[in-house]
VOPAKE-943493 format. One line per field, with one value per residue (C-alpha): x, y, z; residue number from 1. Coordinates in Angstrom, 1 decimal. Layout:
<zamis>
X = (X | ...);
Y = (Y | ...);
Z = (Z | ...);
nr = (NUM | ...);
</zamis>
This chain:
<zamis>
X = (18.7 | 16.1 | 13.6 | 12.1 | 9.3 | 9.4 | 6.4 | 6.2 | 3.8 | 5.4 | 8.8 | 9.7 | 9.1 | 11.1 | 14.0 | 13.7 | 13.2 | 16.3 | 18.5 | 17.1 | 17.8 | 21.2 | 21.7 | 20.0 | 22.5 | 25.4 | 24.3 | 23.5 | 24.9 | 22.8 | 19.5 | 16.7 | 14.9 | 11.6 | 9.2 | 6.8 | 8.5 | 10.4 | 13.5 | 15.6 | 14.8 | 15.4 | 19.0 | 19.6 | 19.0 | 15.4 | 13.6 | 10.4 | 7.1 | 5.3 | 6.3 | 5.4 | 4.0 | 1.2 | 0.0 | -0.4 | -4.2 | -4.1 | -5.9 | -8.2 | -12.0 | -15.1 | -15.3 | -11.7 | -10.1 | -12.3 | -11.3 | -7.7 | -7.7 | -9.7 | -7.4 | -4.4 | -5.8 | -6.2 | -2.8 | -1.4 | -3.1 | -1.9 | 1.6 | 1.6 | 0.6 | 2.9 | 6.1 | 7.0 | 8.3 | 10.3 | 9.2 | 6.9 | 8.2 | 5.8 | 7.3 | 5.1 | 2.1 | -0.4 | -3.6 | -3.1 | -0.3 | -2.0 | -4.7 | -2.2 | -0.8 | -4.1 | -3.7 | 0.0 | -1.0 | -4.0 | -1.4 | 0.6 | 3.6 | 5.6 | 5.1 | 7.4 | 6.3 | 9.1 | 8.4 | 4.9 | 1.9 | 1.8 | -0.7 | 0.6 | -0.7 | -4.1 | -6.1 | -4.8 | -7.4 | -5.1 | -2.9 | -5.5 | -5.1 | -1.2 | -1.7 | -3.5 | -1.6 | 2.3 | 4.6 | 7.4 | 7.1 | 10.3 | 9.8 | 11.9 | 11.2 | 12.2 | 8.8 | 7.0 | 8.5 | 6.7 | 3.5 | 3.8 | 5.6 | 2.3 | 0.0 | 2.1 | 3.3 | 7.0 | 9.0 | 12.4 | 13.4 | 16.1 | 16.5 | 15.4 | 16.6 | 16.6 | 20.1 | 21.5 | 20.2 | 21.6 | 25.3 | 27.0 | 27.8 | 27.6 | 30.0 | 27.4 | 29.6 | 30.3 | 26.6 | 25.8 | 28.3 | 27.0 | 23.4 | 24.8 | 24.3 | 26.4 | 28.6 | 27.2 | 23.6 | 20.4 | 18.9 | 15.6 | 14.4 | 10.9 | 9.8 | 5.8 | 5.4 | 5.7 | 2.1 | 0.6 | -2.5 | -0.2 | 1.8 | -1.3 | -2.3 | 0.8 | 3.1 | 0.8 | 1.2 | 5.0 | 5.1 | 3.1 | 5.6 | 8.6 | 7.4 | 7.2 | 10.6 | 12.0 | 10.5 | 12.2 | 15.4 | 15.9 | 19.1 | 17.5 | 17.8 | 15.0 | 15.5 | 12.6 | 13.3 | 11.2 | 10.4 | 10.8 | 6.9 | 6.2 | 6.3 | 7.5 | 4.3 | 2.4 | 5.2 | 6.2 | 2.9 | 2.5 | 6.1 | 5.3 | 2.9 | 6.0 | 7.4 | 10.6 | 13.0 | 12.9 | 15.5 | 14.5 | 16.6 | 15.4 | 15.7 | 18.2 | 16.3 | 18.9 | 21.5 | 18.9 | 18.4 | 21.9 | 22.7 | 19.9 | 19.4 | 15.8 | 13.2 | 9.6 | 8.3 | 5.1 | 4.4 | 5.8 | 9.1 | 10.9 | 10.4 | 12.6 | 15.1 | 15.3 | 16.0 | 18.8 | 20.3 | 20.1 | 18.6 | 15.6 | 12.2 | 8.7 | 6.2 | 2.9 | 0.3 | -3.3 | -5.9 | -9.3 | -12.0 | -13.8 | -10.9 | -10.0 | -13.7 | -13.3 | -9.9 | -11.3 | -14.0 | -11.4 | -9.3 | -11.8 | -12.0 | -8.8 | -5.9 | -3.7 | -0.9 | -0.7 | 1.3 | 1.4 | 5.1 | 7.4 | 10.0 | 7.8 | 6.4 | 10.0 | 10.8 | 7.8 | 7.2 | 7.1 | 10.5 | 9.4 | 6.1 | 3.3 | 0.8 | -2.2 | -5.3 | -6.4 | -3.3 | -1.2 | -1.2 | 1.4 | 1.5 | 2.0 | 4.7 | 6.3 | 6.0 | 7.3 | 10.4 | 11.1 | 10.7 | 13.2 | 15.6 | 15.9 | 16.0 | 19.5 | 18.4 | 15.3 | 17.3 | 20.3 | 17.9 | 16.1 | 19.3 | 20.2 | 16.9 | 17.0 | 20.6 | 18.7 | 15.9 | 18.7 | 20.3 | 17.1 | 16.8 | 19.6 | 22.6 | 23.0 | 22.8 | 18.9 | 18.8 | 21.3 | 19.5 | 16.3 | 18.0 | 19.3 | 15.7 | 14.3 | 16.8 | 16.1 | 12.6 | 13.3 | 15.2 | 12.1);
Y = (30.9 | 28.3 | 27.8 | 24.5 | 23.0 | 19.1 | 17.4 | 13.8 | 12.3 | 9.0 | 7.5 | 6.0 | 9.6 | 11.4 | 9.2 | 9.8 | 13.5 | 13.5 | 11.7 | 14.2 | 17.3 | 16.2 | 15.8 | 19.1 | 20.8 | 18.9 | 20.0 | 23.6 | 24.6 | 28.1 | 26.0 | 27.1 | 23.8 | 24.0 | 21.2 | 19.0 | 16.0 | 14.4 | 14.3 | 12.9 | 15.8 | 18.2 | 16.7 | 17.0 | 20.7 | 21.2 | 23.7 | 22.0 | 23.7 | 21.3 | 17.7 | 14.9 | 12.8 | 15.5 | 14.9 | 11.3 | 10.5 | 7.4 | 4.8 | 7.2 | 7.0 | 9.2 | 12.9 | 13.1 | 12.1 | 14.4 | 17.3 | 16.7 | 16.2 | 19.3 | 21.3 | 20.0 | 21.0 | 24.7 | 24.6 | 23.4 | 25.7 | 28.6 | 27.2 | 27.1 | 30.8 | 32.0 | 32.2 | 32.1 | 28.3 | 27.7 | 24.2 | 22.0 | 18.2 | 15.9 | 12.4 | 9.3 | 9.3 | 9.6 | 9.4 | 13.0 | 14.3 | 14.1 | 16.3 | 18.6 | 18.8 | 20.3 | 23.3 | 23.7 | 23.9 | 26.3 | 28.5 | 28.8 | 26.6 | 24.2 | 20.5 | 17.6 | 14.3 | 12.0 | 8.1 | 8.7 | 6.8 | 3.2 | 3.4 | 0.3 | -1.5 | 0.2 | 2.9 | 3.7 | 6.5 | 8.6 | 9.2 | 11.9 | 13.8 | 13.5 | 15.0 | 17.9 | 18.8 | 17.7 | 19.1 | 16.5 | 12.8 | 11.1 | 7.4 | 4.8 | 1.6 | 1.2 | -0.1 | 3.0 | 5.5 | 4.0 | 4.4 | 7.8 | 8.7 | 7.1 | 9.2 | 12.4 | 13.2 | 14.2 | 11.7 | 10.8 | 7.3 | 8.0 | 4.8 | 3.4 | 5.9 | 3.0 | 2.2 | 5.5 | 4.7 | 1.2 | 0.6 | -1.7 | -3.8 | -3.8 | -5.1 | -7.7 | -8.5 | -4.8 | -4.2 | -7.0 | -5.6 | -2.3 | -3.7 | -5.7 | -9.2 | -12.1 | -12.2 | -15.9 | -17.3 | -16.4 | -13.0 | -11.8 | -8.5 | -7.3 | -4.4 | -3.7 | -0.8 | 3.2 | 4.1 | 3.8 | 2.0 | -0.6 | -1.0 | -1.6 | -4.2 | -6.2 | -5.9 | -8.4 | -10.8 | -10.2 | -10.9 | -14.3 | -15.3 | -14.3 | -16.4 | -19.5 | -18.6 | -18.4 | -21.5 | -23.6 | -21.8 | -20.2 | -18.4 | -16.3 | -12.6 | -10.4 | -6.7 | -4.2 | -1.4 | 1.6 | 4.0 | 7.8 | 8.3 | 5.6 | 7.2 | 5.3 | 5.5 | 3.6 | 1.1 | 0.1 | -1.0 | -3.4 | -4.8 | -5.1 | -8.1 | -10.2 | -12.8 | -12.6 | -9.8 | -7.6 | -4.9 | -1.7 | 0.3 | 3.6 | 4.9 | 2.3 | -0.1 | -1.0 | -1.8 | -4.0 | -5.8 | -6.5 | -7.7 | -10.2 | -13.7 | -13.1 | -10.1 | -10.5 | -7.3 | -5.6 | -4.8 | -1.6 | 0.1 | -1.8 | -5.1 | -3.5 | -2.2 | -5.8 | -7.0 | -4.7 | -5.4 | -9.0 | -10.4 | -13.1 | -12.3 | -13.1 | -10.3 | -9.9 | -7.5 | -7.1 | -4.5 | -4.1 | -6.3 | -3.2 | -1.7 | -5.2 | -5.5 | -2.3 | -3.2 | -6.3 | -4.4 | -2.1 | -5.1 | -6.6 | -3.5 | -1.6 | -3.6 | -5.3 | -7.3 | -10.6 | -9.3 | -6.8 | -6.9 | -4.8 | -7.5 | -9.9 | -7.1 | -6.2 | -9.9 | -10.6 | -14.0 | -15.0 | -14.6 | -14.2 | -15.4 | -13.2 | -13.6 | -11.2 | -10.7 | -13.8 | -15.6 | -13.0 | -14.7 | -15.2 | -18.8 | -18.5 | -16.1 | -18.7 | -21.4 | -19.4 | -18.2 | -21.7 | -23.1 | -20.3 | -20.6 | -24.4 | -25.4 | -24.0 | -24.7 | -22.5 | -19.8 | -19.7 | -19.6 | -16.6 | -14.8 | -15.4 | -14.2 | -11.1 | -10.3 | -10.4 | -8.0 | -5.5 | -5.7 | -5.0 | -1.8 | -0.2 | 1.7 | 4.0 | 7.7 | 7.9 | 11.0 | 12.6 | 12.1 | 13.5 | 16.5 | 17.4 | 16.9 | 19.0 | 22.0 | 21.7 | 22.2 | 25.2 | 26.8 | 26.5);
Z = (1.7 | 1.1 | 3.7 | 4.2 | 6.3 | 6.9 | 8.1 | 9.5 | 11.8 | 13.5 | 14.6 | 11.3 | 9.5 | 12.2 | 11.6 | 7.8 | 8.2 | 10.4 | 7.8 | 5.0 | 7.2 | 7.7 | 4.1 | 3.2 | 5.5 | 4.0 | 0.3 | 1.5 | 5.0 | 4.8 | 4.4 | 7.0 | 8.4 | 10.3 | 10.8 | 12.7 | 14.0 | 16.9 | 18.7 | 15.9 | 13.6 | 16.4 | 17.0 | 13.2 | 13.2 | 12.3 | 14.5 | 15.7 | 15.3 | 17.1 | 18.6 | 16.5 | 19.5 | 20.1 | 16.6 | 16.3 | 16.6 | 14.9 | 16.9 | 18.9 | 18.4 | 18.8 | 19.5 | 21.0 | 17.7 | 15.7 | 17.9 | 17.7 | 14.0 | 13.3 | 15.7 | 13.8 | 10.5 | 11.6 | 13.1 | 10.0 | 7.7 | 9.9 | 9.7 | 5.9 | 5.7 | 8.4 | 6.1 | 2.6 | 2.6 | -0.5 | -0.2 | 2.1 | 2.2 | 3.5 | 4.7 | 4.7 | 7.0 | 4.0 | 5.9 | 7.2 | 5.1 | 1.8 | 3.4 | 4.8 | 1.2 | 0.2 | 2.5 | 1.7 | -2.0 | -1.4 | 0.2 | -2.8 | -1.7 | -3.5 | -2.4 | -2.2 | -1.2 | 0.3 | 0.8 | -1.1 | -0.3 | -1.4 | -4.3 | -5.7 | -2.7 | -1.9 | -2.7 | -6.3 | -6.6 | -4.5 | -7.5 | -8.5 | -5.1 | -5.5 | -9.0 | -7.7 | -4.5 | -5.2 | -7.3 | -7.1 | -5.7 | -4.4 | -4.2 | -2.6 | -4.3 | -8.0 | -9.4 | -8.0 | -10.4 | -13.6 | -11.7 | -11.0 | -14.6 | -16.1 | -14.2 | -15.3 | -11.8 | -11.7 | -9.8 | -8.6 | -7.6 | -4.7 | -3.1 | 0.2 | 3.2 | 5.8 | 4.1 | 5.3 | 8.9 | 9.2 | 9.5 | 7.0 | 10.1 | 13.8 | 16.4 | 18.1 | 21.0 | 21.8 | 21.7 | 23.8 | 26.4 | 26.1 | 27.0 | 30.0 | 28.2 | 27.8 | 24.6 | 24.1 | 24.5 | 23.0 | 22.9 | 21.3 | 20.4 | 20.8 | 18.8 | 19.7 | 17.5 | 17.8 | 18.2 | 21.6 | 20.6 | 19.0 | 22.1 | 24.3 | 22.1 | 20.9 | 24.0 | 26.0 | 23.2 | 23.3 | 27.1 | 26.8 | 24.1 | 26.2 | 29.1 | 26.9 | 25.3 | 28.7 | 30.1 | 27.0 | 27.3 | 30.8 | 29.7 | 26.9 | 27.2 | 26.0 | 24.7 | 23.7 | 21.6 | 22.9 | 20.2 | 20.9 | 20.6 | 23.3 | 27.1 | 30.0 | 31.8 | 29.1 | 28.6 | 32.3 | 33.5 | 30.8 | 31.5 | 35.0 | 34.2 | 32.7 | 35.1 | 32.8 | 33.1 | 30.0 | 29.2 | 27.7 | 25.2 | 24.2 | 20.5 | 19.5 | 17.3 | 15.0 | 17.7 | 19.3 | 16.2 | 15.5 | 19.0 | 18.8 | 17.3 | 16.5 | 16.2 | 17.2 | 15.5 | 14.7 | 11.1 | 10.0 | 8.9 | 11.6 | 9.4 | 6.7 | 9.4 | 10.6 | 7.2 | 6.6 | 9.6 | 8.7 | 11.9 | 11.3 | 12.3 | 13.0 | 12.0 | 13.7 | 14.0 | 15.5 | 16.0 | 17.7 | 16.0 | 14.7 | 13.0 | 11.6 | 10.2 | 8.3 | 7.3 | 5.7 | 3.9 | 2.6 | 1.4 | -0.7 | -2.7 | -2.7 | -1.4 | -4.2 | -2.3 | -0.7 | 2.3 | 5.0 | 5.7 | 3.8 | 3.7 | 1.9 | -0.2 | -1.5 | -2.0 | -3.8 | -1.7 | 1.8 | 3.4 | 6.9 | 8.6 | 9.2 | 12.1 | 11.7 | 13.8 | 15.3 | 14.2 | 16.3 | 19.6 | 22.1 | 21.7 | 17.9 | 18.4 | 20.7 | 18.2 | 15.2 | 17.2 | 18.3 | 14.6 | 13.4 | 16.2 | 16.6 | 12.7 | 11.4 | 7.7 | 8.3 | 10.1 | 7.6 | 4.6 | 6.2 | 6.4 | 2.9 | 1.9 | 3.9 | 2.2 | -1.0 | 0.2 | 1.3 | -2.1 | -3.8 | -2.1 | -4.0 | -2.7 | 0.2 | -0.3 | -0.7 | 1.7 | -0.3 | -3.5 | -1.8 | -0.5 | -4.1 | -5.3 | -2.8 | -3.2 | -6.9 | -6.4 | -4.2 | -7.1 | -9.4);
nr = (1 | 2 | 3 | 4 | 5 | 6 | 7 | 8 | 9 | 10 | 11 | 12 | 13 | 14 | 15 | 16 | 17 | 18 | 19 | 20 | 21 | 22 | 23 | 24 | 25 | 26 | 27 | 28 | 29 | 30 | 31 | 32 | 33 | 34 | 35 | 36 | 37 | 38 | 39 | 40 | 41 | 42 | 43 | 44 | 45 | 46 | 47 | 48 | 49 | 50 | 51 | 52 | 53 | 54 | 55 | 56 | 57 | 58 | 59 | 60 | 61 | 62 | 63 | 64 | 65 | 66 | 67 | 68 | 69 | 70 | 71 | 72 | 73 | 74 | 75 | 76 | 77 | 78 | 79 | 80 | 81 | 82 | 83 | 84 | 85 | 86 | 87 | 88 | 89 | 90 | 91 | 92 | 93 | 94 | 95 | 96 | 97 | 98 | 99 | 100 | 101 | 102 | 103 | 104 | 105 | 106 | 107 | 108 | 109 | 110 | 111 | 112 | 113 | 114 | 115 | 116 | 117 | 118 | 119 | 120 | 121 | 122 | 123 | 124 | 125 | 126 | 127 | 128 | 129 | 130 | 131 | 132 | 133 | 134 | 135 | 136 | 137 | 138 | 139 | 140 | 141 | 142 | 143 | 144 | 145 | 146 | 147 | 148 | 149 | 150 | 151 | 152 | 153 | 154 | 155 | 156 | 157 | 158 | 159 | 160 | 161 | 162 | 163 | 164 | 165 | 166 | 167 | 168 | 169 | 170 | 171 | 172 | 173 | 174 | 175 | 176 | 177 | 178 | 179 | 180 | 181 | 182 | 183 | 184 | 185 | 186 | 187 | 188 | 189 | 190 | 191 | 192 | 193 | 194 | 195 | 196 | 197 | 198 | 199 | 200 | 201 | 202 | 203 | 204 | 205 | 206 | 207 | 208 | 209 | 210 | 211 | 212 | 213 | 214 | 215 | 216 | 217 | 218 | 219 | 220 | 221 | 222 | 223 | 224 | 225 | 226 | 227 | 228 | 229 | 230 | 231 | 232 | 233 | 234 | 235 | 236 | 237 | 238 | 239 | 240 | 241 | 242 | 243 | 244 | 245 | 246 | 247 | 248 | 249 | 250 | 251 | 252 | 253 | 254 | 255 | 256 | 257 | 258 | 259 | 260 | 261 | 262 | 263 | 264 | 265 | 266 | 267 | 268 | 269 | 270 | 271 | 272 | 273 | 274 | 275 | 276 | 277 | 278 | 279 | 280 | 281 | 282 | 283 | 284 | 285 | 286 | 287 | 288 | 289 | 290 | 291 | 292 | 293 | 294 | 295 | 296 | 297 | 298 | 299 | 300 | 301 | 302 | 303 | 304 | 305 | 306 | 307 | 308 | 309 | 310 | 311 | 312 | 313 | 314 | 315 | 316 | 317 | 318 | 319 | 320 | 321 | 322 | 323 | 324 | 325 | 326 | 327 | 328 | 329 | 330 | 331 | 332 | 333 | 334 | 335 | 336 | 337 | 338 | 339 | 340 | 341 | 342 | 343 | 344 | 345 | 346 | 347 | 348 | 349 | 350 | 351 | 352 | 353 | 354 | 355 | 356 | 357 | 358 | 359 | 360 | 361 | 362 | 363 | 364 | 365 | 366 | 367 | 368 | 369 | 370 | 371 | 372 | 373 | 374 | 375 | 376 | 377 | 378 | 379 | 380);
</zamis>
């Protein structure tokens, strides 16, 4: 019986970890799965070692962040040594997972990295770390394989797992009824991110945009997709500032997108989800001034791409607007949303472009192919 430990660190990784777990059990019903993840992984049959939400220290500053990271390093090192895992699978979240891979390898474990670091976008030197710490890399974009092959890192292209998490089509009328919305009329989805610090910064911008859109079209309805990592006590005080009703839907981002005419979405995996669902969007992101200054310094030296949005990166051109930092304001979100919603040509063209992005991601079944590759490593 293969014993596999799955480690992730945020909501999108929890989703991919859950799909991988289901595929592993389908391929080998006797497989034993443990992991560091969230509710989705637990529901998929993974015995959680630690809840993912307790481990996301991104955005924390000062001594508190340092103490949290050090505590996590010690806990993970003990975890790797506690059992003879056949394989440890790290999913995305390279800031910490690449470091944890060092401890896993030092413990004598086989290491698989699923949804590998984007060395093609920034910090290509990390390929050296990966070569030292990872036995097999599973990539989700077709052009990534050539980079790892060139570096001599065993690699398999499995396709994008988001295609396994998004239905081929959705019953829009049925979803609107489920969410208490009228079958006709404008509906706008709000996705402020899956990390606490993101929501604190970005949700007030969405509230400002919502109020402008409601003044323009009073019958507009607004749905906010709440990630599993965002607690009510963080979200509700921020929403209380809105003079416009916003309906909150928990852990159903795809359904929220599918029932909507437009998505206002924080940069991240959710942008690709919206593309696969096929709903036009405006992408935005803002962080603290200090973080942005550091990011700018990094960008000058290591970033190799023109866009921050996965949709535009996959397309190789600007398909959806990106509002970043000073451009990410409630007023700009409002104006971009109106531009797309009120120009039928722009709206339809974006839908066609998003369909092309979905096609570029390959065929469904990435989770199954990834599971087969993980089990093959277990047998080595």
